[in-house]
C-alpha positions, 0 to 999 in steps of 0.5 A: 531492459537496457544493458549496462556494464558495472563500471560504467554504472559505478561512474553514472550512479546518479544519473542512472538512479534518475532515470530508475526513478522515471521507471526505467530499468537496467541489468548491470553486468560483469564481463558480460553477464548480468549481475544485478538489476537497478528498478525502482523500488517498491511503493509502500502499501497501505493506508498514509495515516499522515496524508489522512491527517493532513486531509482531515486537518485542510477540511476540517474533518474532525470526525471521520467515520461520524458518530459510532457508538462506544459499544459498537463491537460489543459481543451482542447479548445471548438472548439475541443470538439464540432467538429462533426465526418464525417458521413458514405458515403452510397455506 
């Protein structure tokens, strides 16, 4: 990580920002002591919903997950849940 005095960082902030965007890291010092670091911002984590919608429009996809029945995640019937398994037969 490159070290740079705070006065130089102030005068070259735009240049440093471009370099940080390219992945460089800088330690900014005041009177020779580190006071901060210039590092790339963390990228958001998760699903890019806007990108997904744009992809669907571009590819003409109307149903991304196919036809999922409306009752797909409804609770199962009680008799389904308590049906015992057949016991193995002795041979």
